[in-house]
N, CA and C of each residue as an Amber inpcrd file, in Angstrom:
protein
   474
  17.7570000 -80.0710000  97.4330000  18.1140000 -78.6690000  97.2950000
  19.6260000 -78.5550000  97.4540000  20.2860000 -77.9490000  96.4930000
  21.7410000 -77.8090000  96.5720000  22.1830000 -76.3770000  96.8170000
  21.3650000 -75.4070000  96.4510000  21.7280000 -74.0050000  96.6610000
  21.3550000 -73.5700000  98.0760000  22.1390000 -72.6380000  98.6390000
  21.7650000 -72.1200000  99.9580000  20.4950000 -71.2720000  99.8570000
  19.8650000 -71.0450000 100.9760000  18.6830000 -70.1900000 101.0050000
  19.0730000 -68.7520000 100.6620000  18.1280000 -68.0260000 100.1020000
  18.3230000 -66.6100000  99.7850000  17.2490000 -65.8200000 100.5090000
  17.6440000 -64.7340000 101.1320000  16.7050000 -63.8550000 101.8160000
  16.2000000 -62.8080000 100.8310000  14.8890000 -62.6810000 100.7180000
  14.2850000 -61.6730000  99.8560000  13.7910000 -60.5240000 100.7330000
  14.2210000 -59.3240000 100.4060000  13.8130000 -58.1240000 101.1300000
  12.9270000 -57.2750000 100.2190000  11.7580000 -56.9230000 100.7030000
  10.7540000 -56.1890000  99.9280000  10.9400000 -54.6940000 100.1780000
  11.2270000 -53.9600000  99.1130000  11.4160000 -52.5130000  99.2060000
  10.3460000 -51.8010000  98.3930000  10.1930000 -50.5470000  98.6850000
   9.2630000 -49.7020000  97.9430000  10.0800000 -48.8080000  97.0070000
  10.6120000 -49.4020000  95.9310000  11.3480000 -48.6390000  94.9320000
  12.7990000 -48.3390000  95.2640000  13.3240000 -48.8530000  96.3650000
  14.6870000 -48.5080000  96.7940000  15.6130000 -49.7210000  96.8840000
  15.2810000 -50.8100000  96.2050000  16.0800000 -52.0340000  96.3230000
  17.5090000 -51.8430000  95.8440000  17.7050000 -51.2050000  94.7160000
  19.0640000 -51.0000000  94.2010000  19.8500000 -50.0690000  95.1040000
  19.2200000 -49.0180000  95.5840000  19.8690000 -48.0970000  96.5300000
  20.2880000 -48.8400000  97.7940000  19.3970000 -49.6780000  98.3120000
  19.7090000 -50.4470000  99.5230000  20.8650000 -51.4070000  99.2710000
  20.8380000 -52.1140000  98.1550000  21.9180000 -53.0540000  97.8440000
  23.2520000 -52.3290000  97.7920000  23.3110000 -51.1980000  97.1070000
  24.5630000 -50.4410000  97.0130000  25.0010000 -49.9070000  98.3720000
  24.0450000 -49.5210000  99.1940000  24.3580000 -49.0560000 100.5550000
  25.0070000 -50.1830000 101.3610000  24.4130000 -51.3580000 101.3420000
  24.9480000 -52.4880000 102.0980000  26.2970000 -52.9390000 101.5470000
  26.4630000 -52.9110000 100.2200000  27.7390000 -53.3050000  99.6190000
  28.8750000 -52.4010000 100.0800000  28.5800000 -51.1410000 100.3320000
  29.5960000 -50.1940000 100.7930000  29.9580000 -50.4090000 102.2680000
  29.1350000 -51.1330000 102.9970000  29.3470000 -51.3350000 104.4410000
  30.0170000 -52.6680000 104.7340000  29.5910000 -53.7200000 104.0680000
  30.0570000 -55.0700000 104.3750000  31.2190000 -55.4740000 103.4630000
  32.3360000 -55.9140000 104.0580000  33.4280000 -56.4230000 103.2230000
  33.0200000 -57.7550000 102.5830000  33.7650000 -58.1730000 101.5930000
  33.5060000 -59.4520000 100.9170000  32.0740000 -59.5330000 100.4040000
  31.6260000 -58.4730000  99.7910000  30.2620000 -58.4060000  99.2810000
  30.3050000 -58.1350000  97.7900000  29.2130000 -58.5020000  97.1230000
  29.1950000 -58.2710000  95.6760000  27.7770000 -58.1060000  95.1690000
  27.6890000 -57.3830000  94.0670000  26.4340000 -57.1620000  93.3840000
  26.2320000 -58.2690000  92.3620000  25.0190000 -58.7470000  92.2490000
  24.6830000 -59.7770000  91.2690000  23.8400000 -59.1980000  90.1450000
  22.9290000 -60.0050000  89.6590000  22.0710000 -59.6010000  88.5350000
  21.0500000 -58.5650000  88.9750000  20.6570000 -57.7480000  88.0150000
  19.5820000 -56.7760000  88.2190000  18.5150000 -57.0770000  87.1710000
  17.3030000 -57.3480000  87.6260000  16.1780000 -57.5950000  86.7290000
  15.2940000 -56.3680000  86.6770000  14.8030000 -56.0690000  85.5120000
  13.9880000 -54.8650000  85.3400000  12.5640000 -55.2270000  84.9080000
  11.6360000 -54.3750000  85.2800000  10.2610000 -54.5440000  84.8370000
  10.1910000 -54.3520000  83.3180000   9.3060000 -55.0670000  82.7090000
   9.0490000 -54.9280000  81.2760000   7.7180000 -54.2140000  81.0960000
   7.2910000 -54.1350000  79.8710000   5.9880000 -53.5210000  79.5790000
   4.8530000 -54.2890000  80.2650000   5.1110000 -55.5490000  80.6420000
   4.0900000 -56.3490000  81.3250000   3.8080000 -55.8460000  82.7330000
   4.7150000 -54.9690000  83.2770000   4.4890000 -54.3840000  84.6030000
   4.7930000 -55.3350000  85.7400000   4.3120000 -55.1080000  86.9330000
   3.4450000 -53.9970000  87.2980000   4.1890000 -52.6850000  87.5090000
   5.5370000 -52.7110000  87.5810000   6.2900000 -51.4750000  87.7210000
   6.5360000 -50.8360000  86.3680000   7.0150000 -49.5870000  86.3630000
   7.3130000 -48.9120000  85.0950000   8.3750000 -49.6870000  84.3100000
   8.1700000 -49.8610000  83.0230000   9.1190000 -50.5790000  82.1670000
  10.5070000 -49.9610000  82.3030000  11.4990000 -50.8260000  82.5230000
  12.8860000 -50.3820000  82.6630000  13.3220000 -50.1240000  84.0890000
  12.3710000 -49.9760000  85.0020000  12.7440000 -49.7440000  86.4030000
  13.1710000 -51.0640000  87.0480000  13.9550000 -50.9570000  88.1110000
  14.4720000 -52.1510000  88.7850000  13.3400000 -52.9130000  89.4610000
  13.2500000 -54.2000000  89.1310000  12.3040000 -55.0910000  89.7940000
  13.0170000 -55.8280000  90.9270000  14.1650000 -56.4600000  90.6080000
  14.9370000 -57.1890000  91.6150000  16.4230000 -56.9130000  91.4380000
  17.1210000 -56.9730000  92.5350000  18.5780000 -56.8500000  92.5160000
  19.1430000 -57.9260000  93.4390000  20.0810000 -58.7060000  92.9150000
  20.7430000 -59.7330000  93.7180000  22.0240000 -59.1420000  94.3020000
  22.3000000 -59.4870000  95.5610000  23.5530000 -59.0720000  96.1710000
  23.9270000 -60.0550000  97.2580000  25.1820000 -60.0180000  97.6230000
  25.7080000 -60.9350000  98.6290000  26.5050000 -60.1270000  99.6440000
  26.2510000 -60.3820000 100.9180000  26.9550000 -59.7170000 102.0140000
  27.6590000 -60.7780000 102.8410000  28.9770000 -60.7830000 102.8060000
  29.7720000 -61.7640000 103.5650000  29.2700000 -63.1930000 103.3650000
  28.9410000 -63.5480000 102.1440000  28.5050000 -64.9070000 101.8320000
  27.0120000 -65.1450000 101.9530000  26.2630000 -64.2170000 102.5150000
  24.8080000 -64.3550000 102.6450000  24.1440000 -63.7570000 101.4040000
  23.3370000 -64.5740000 100.7390000  22.6670000 -64.1170000  99.5240000
  21.3550000 -63.4120000  99.8410000  21.1280000 -62.3270000  99.0860000
  19.9020000 -61.5440000  99.2140000  19.3580000 -61.2170000  97.8390000
  18.0600000 -60.9830000  97.7910000  17.4110000 -60.3810000  96.6390000
  16.6090000 -59.2090000  97.1830000  16.8200000 -58.0430000  96.6060000
  15.9940000 -56.8910000  96.9200000  14.9050000 -56.7940000  95.8720000
  13.6630000 -56.7710000  96.2820000  12.5090000 -56.7290000  95.3890000
  11.7960000 -55.3970000  95.5590000  11.6140000 -54.6810000  94.4790000
  10.8150000 -53.4520000  94.5120000   9.3570000 -53.8390000  94.3320000
   8.7190000 -54.1430000  95.4360000   7.3530000 -54.6400000  95.4010000
   6.2960000 -53.6120000  95.6770000   6.6990000 -52.4310000  96.1620000
   5.7160000 -51.3930000  96.4490000   5.5170000 -51.1810000  97.9350000
   4.5960000 -50.3120000  98.2920000   4.4140000 -49.8990000  99.6870000
   3.5510000 -50.8280000 100.5380000   3.0530000 -51.9320000  99.9680000
   2.0970000 -52.7720000 100.6900000   2.6700000 -53.3800000 101.9620000
   3.9480000 -53.7330000 101.9440000   4.5570000 -54.4150000 103.0930000
   5.7800000 -53.6340000 103.5630000   5.9530000 -53.5940000 104.8590000
   7.1120000 -52.9090000 105.4400000   7.8310000 -53.8560000 106.3870000
   9.0390000 -53.4840000 106.7360000   9.8500000 -54.3000000 107.6350000
   9.4150000 -54.1040000 109.0860000   9.6910000 -55.1140000 109.9180000
   9.4730000 -54.9850000 111.3550000  10.6080000 -55.7120000 112.0730000
  10.6760000 -55.5060000 113.3720000  11.7010000 -56.1650000 114.1800000
  11.4840000 -57.6690000 114.3100000  10.3730000 -58.1640000 113.8000000
  10.1260000 -59.6040000 113.8580000  11.1800000 -60.3740000 113.0710000
  11.8180000 -59.7010000 112.1170000  12.9420000 -60.2700000 111.3770000
  14.1020000 -59.2990000 111.5130000  15.2560000 -59.8120000 111.8820000
  16.4480000 -58.9630000 111.9710000  17.6620000 -59.7740000 111.5480000
  18.7320000 -59.0690000 111.2560000  19.9810000 -59.7090000 110.8590000
  21.0170000 -59.4650000 111.9350000  21.6500000 -60.5320000 112.3830000
  22.6500000 -60.4430000 113.4380000  24.0300000 -60.2580000 112.8280000
  24.7920000 -59.3510000 113.4180000  26.1680000 -59.1170000 112.9990000
  27.0640000 -59.3500000 114.2180000  27.5970000 -60.5710000 114.3640000
  28.5300000 -60.8320000 115.4740000  29.8900000 -60.2310000 115.1330000
  30.3190000 -59.2720000 115.9330000  31.5340000 -58.5050000 115.6500000
  32.7140000 -59.0080000 116.4700000  33.8910000 -58.9230000 115.8790000
  35.1160000 -59.4090000 116.5200000  35.5850000 -58.4890000 117.6410000
  35.3010000 -57.1940000 117.5330000  35.8040000 -56.2320000 118.5280000
  34.9500000 -54.9610000 118.4880000  35.3200000 -54.0010000 119.3370000
  34.5430000 -52.7600000 119.4160000  34.6200000 -51.9690000 118.1170000
  35.7620000 -52.0130000 117.4510000  35.8930000 -51.2870000 116.1860000
  34.8640000 -51.7870000 115.1620000  34.6550000 -53.0930000 115.1050000
  33.6350000 -53.6330000 114.1960000  32.2380000 -53.2240000 114.6390000
  31.9710000 -53.2930000 115.9410000  30.6640000 -52.8480000 116.4490000
  30.4190000 -51.4070000 116.0080000  31.4100000 -50.5620000 116.2160000
  31.2600000 -49.1430000 115.8800000  31.0660000 -48.9410000 114.3760000
  31.8170000 -49.6810000 113.5710000  31.6990000 -49.5650000 112.1100000
  30.2670000 -49.8610000 111.6570000  29.7560000 -51.0230000 112.0440000
  28.4210000 -51.4060000 111.5980000  27.3430000 -50.5290000 112.2200000
  27.5080000 -50.1910000 113.4750000  26.5190000 -49.3490000 114.1520000
  26.4340000 -47.9830000 113.4720000  27.5970000 -47.3820000 113.2140000
  27.6070000 -46.0500000 112.6110000  27.0760000 -46.0750000 111.1870000
  27.5250000 -47.0100000 110.3850000  27.1540000 -47.0390000 108.9680000
  25.7070000 -47.4690000 108.7690000  25.2680000 -48.5080000 109.4540000
  23.8800000 -48.9550000 109.2980000  22.9080000 -47.9950000 109.9690000
  23.3730000 -47.3200000 111.0080000  22.5050000 -46.4120000 111.7420000
  22.2890000 -45.0630000 111.0690000  23.1080000 -44.7200000 110.0570000
  22.9620000 -43.4360000 109.3600000  21.5570000 -43.2990000 108.7940000
  20.8270000 -42.3210000 109.2740000  19.4740000 -42.0890000 108.7860000
  18.4480000 -43.0590000 109.3330000  18.8810000 -43.9290000 110.2430000
  17.9800000 -44.9300000 110.8140000  17.5750000 -44.5820000 112.2230000
  17.3530000 -45.6170000 113.0070000  16.8390000 -45.4400000 114.3690000
  17.5180000 -46.4250000 115.3060000  18.1370000 -45.9030000 116.3600000
  18.7790000 -46.7600000 117.3530000  17.7360000 -47.3870000 118.2530000
  18.0020000 -48.6160000 118.6370000  17.1360000 -49.3130000 119.5670000
  17.9480000 -49.7780000 120.7660000  17.3390000 -50.5420000 121.6590000
  18.0450000 -51.0410000 122.8360000  18.8710000 -52.2870000 122.5170000
  19.8520000 -52.5490000 123.3600000  20.5900000 -53.8220000 123.3790000
  21.2710000 -54.1730000 122.0610000  21.7710000 -53.1760000 121.3520000
  22.4770000 -53.4380000 120.1130000  21.6030000 -53.5540000 118.8740000
  20.3280000 -53.2450000 119.0080000  19.4150000 -53.3060000 117.8520000
  19.3200000 -51.9270000 117.2210000  19.1850000 -51.9080000 115.8880000
  18.9040000 -50.6640000 115.1920000  18.1410000 -50.9520000 113.9150000
  17.4620000 -49.9310000 113.4280000  16.8170000 -49.9960000 112.1220000
  17.6000000 -49.0780000 111.2010000  17.9220000 -49.5700000 110.0010000
  18.6300000 -48.7130000 109.0590000  17.6370000 -47.7830000 108.3530000
  18.1360000 -46.9580000 107.4630000  17.2820000 -45.9630000 106.7970000
  16.2130000 -46.5750000 105.9020000  16.3120000 -47.8760000 105.6410000
  15.3000000 -48.5680000 104.8480000  14.2760000 -49.2880000 105.7350000
  14.5150000 -49.2690000 107.0600000  13.6060000 -49.9350000 107.9910000
  14.0000000 -51.3560000 108.3360000  15.1320000 -51.8490000 107.7910000
  15.6080000 -53.2020000 108.0830000  16.2450000 -53.2130000 109.4670000
  15.9340000 -54.2260000 110.2700000  16.4570000 -54.3330000 111.6380000
  17.7350000 -55.1590000 111.6740000  18.6850000 -54.6740000 112.4640000
  19.9890000 -55.3170000 112.6260000  20.3030000 -55.4360000 114.1070000
  20.9880000 -56.4940000 114.4680000  21.5190000 -56.6730000 115.8170000
  23.0430000 -56.6430000 115.6930000  23.6510000 -55.5950000 116.2130000
  25.0940000 -55.4030000 116.1240000  25.6650000 -55.6580000 117.5120000
  26.4550000 -56.7230000 117.6360000  26.9380000 -57.0880000 118.9760000
  28.3180000 -57.7340000 118.8960000  29.0960000 -57.6080000 119.9840000
  30.3730000 -58.3220000 120.0260000  30.1010000 -59.8200000 120.1760000
  30.7540000 -60.6250000 119.3540000  30.4960000 -62.0650000 119.3310000
  30.6530000 -62.7050000 120.7060000  31.5850000 -62.2150000 121.4940000
  31.8100000 -62.8380000 122.8040000  30.6660000 -62.6020000 123.7910000
  29.7650000 -61.6820000 123.4670000  28.6140000 -61.4330000 124.3360000
  27.7880000 -62.6980000 124.5380000  27.6600000 -63.5180000 123.5090000
  26.8620000 -64.7450000 123.6130000  27.4260000 -65.6570000 124.7010000
  28.7450000 -65.7830000 124.7550000  29.3600000 -66.5990000 125.8040000
  29.1190000 -66.0000000 127.1850000  29.1840000 -64.6840000 127.2680000
  29.0060000 -64.0240000 128.5760000  27.5900000 -64.2080000 129.1160000
  26.5910000 -63.9740000 128.2680000  25.2050000 -64.0480000 128.7660000
  24.7090000 -65.4860000 128.9160000  25.4490000 -66.4360000 128.3620000
  25.0670000 -67.8400000 128.5300000  26.0480000 -68.5840000 129.4360000
  26.8380000 -67.8340000 130.1940000  27.7980000 -68.4360000 131.1210000
  27.0590000 -69.3090000 132.1340000  27.6200000 -70.4640000 132.4730000
  26.9580000 -71.3190000 133.4710000  26.8730000 -70.6700000 134.8570000
  27.6940000 -69.6540000 135.1040000  27.6140000 -68.9150000 136.3710000
  26.4930000 -67.8830000 136.2140000  25.3480000 -68.0980000 136.8590000
  24.2010000 -67.2080000 136.6470000  24.4560000 -65.7700000 137.1010000
  25.3640000 -65.5760000 138.0400000  25.6580000 -64.2160000 138.5150000
  26.3790000 -63.4300000 137.4200000  27.3750000 -64.0540000 136.7950000
  28.0940000 -63.3920000 135.6920000  27.1440000 -63.0890000 134.5320000
  26.3410000 -64.0730000 134.1800000  25.4010000 -63.8950000 133.0770000
  24.4120000 -62.7700000 133.3840000  23.9160000 -62.7120000 134.5990000
  22.9470000 -61.6850000 134.9800000  23.5730000 -60.2910000 134.9760000
  24.7970000 -60.1770000 135.4850000  25.4710000 -58.8650000 135.4830000
  25.6530000 -58.3670000 134.0490000  26.0770000 -59.2640000 133.1760000
  26.3060000 -58.8760000 131.7850000  24.9970000 -58.4980000 131.1110000
  23.9630000 -59.2830000 131.3450000  22.6590000 -59.0030000 130.7380000
  22.1140000 -57.6710000 131.2270000  22.2320000 -57.4090000 132.5020000
  21.7670000 -56.1360000 133.0590000  22.5070000 -54.9660000 132.4160000
  23.8180000 -55.0960000 132.2480000  24.5970000 -54.0360000 131.6090000
  24.1400000 -53.8450000 130.1600000  23.9100000 -54.9460000 129.4460000
  23.4680000 -54.8720000 128.0560000  22.1260000 -54.1470000 127.9450000
  21.1940000 -54.4340000 128.8610000  19.8730000 -53.8100000 128.8220000
  19.9430000 -52.2970000 129.0010000  21.0220000 -51.7920000 129.5860000
  21.1640000 -50.3550000 129.8070000  21.7950000 -49.6490000 128.6050000
  22.1580000 -50.3920000 127.5720000  22.8740000 -49.8230000 126.4280000
  22.0020000 -49.7970000 125.1830000  22.3570000 -48.8910000 124.3100000
  21.8390000 -48.9090000 122.9450000  22.9590000 -49.5270000 122.1030000
  23.9680000 -48.7430000 121.7160000  25.1650000 -49.3160000 121.1020000
  25.8880000 -50.1080000 122.1850000  26.2790000 -51.3250000 121.8870000
  26.9290000 -52.1540000 122.8950000  28.3960000 -51.7570000 123.0470000
  28.8060000 -51.6420000 124.2990000  30.1660000 -51.2470000 124.6710000
  30.8660000 -52.4840000 125.2240000  31.7690000 -53.0560000 124.4480000
  32.4190000 -54.3060000 124.8170000  33.2060000 -54.1830000 126.1130000
  33.9210000 -53.0880000 126.2970000  34.7010000 -52.9190000 127.5310000
  33.7820000 -52.8990000 128.7520000  32.6600000 -52.2060000 128.6600000
  31.7100000 -52.1480000 129.7770000  31.0740000 -53.5130000 130.0180000
  30.7900000 -54.2450000 128.9550000  30.2270000 -55.5920000 129.1080000
  31.2360000 -56.5190000 129.7790000  32.4970000 -56.4050000 129.3940000
  33.5330000 -57.2260000 130.0250000  33.6800000 -56.8840000 131.5050000
  33.5940000 -55.6130000 131.8380000  33.6870000 -55.2050000 133.2610000
  32.5080000 -55.7750000 134.0600000  31.3290000 -55.6950000 133.4830000
  30.1510000 -56.2380000 134.1640000  30.2920000 -57.7400000 134.3440000
  30.7460000 -58.4210000 133.3330000  30.9480000 -59.8680000 133.3990000
  31.9350000 -60.2310000 134.5030000  33.0160000 -59.4430000 134.6130000
  34.0490000 -59.6970000 135.6170000  33.6440000 -59.2340000 137.0120000
  32.5690000 -58.4810000 137.1090000  32.1200000 -57.9870000 138.4130000
  32.8590000 -56.7460000 138.8650000  33.4060000 -56.0090000 137.9510000
  34.1650000 -54.7850000 138.2910000  33.2730000 -53.5740000 138.3090000
């Protein structure tokens, strides 16, 4: 296998809308091919069947497969952010019309789950000093949108 893996997301008629929504949020993203249903079906001839798109180098295909399957938190996409401004950007844009969850998790308006977190959080919660890691984890559990300054204070014991 020489090509990277591609994530296929199953939508109920909103694949192109979702792709365009994500393209407007993520830098270094692009739209690929759009395949349409033919008279062979099962969707209406001419309607979007699949749409290819890429978000920051990650390849996706949006498939308009119908209402049979929906998204769940069992699959989510992690967005490690460089700073609070990035956390806020992704949280605000992906959260529009969606649902906020705990610890930096949210569902967007299409039901796709995202984990929006400052990249340095991983180092903090996996610190070999269990007291620092526990303080940071406890602070994270009390948040919905993650606050990097508050996480840093908890890590430092302030």
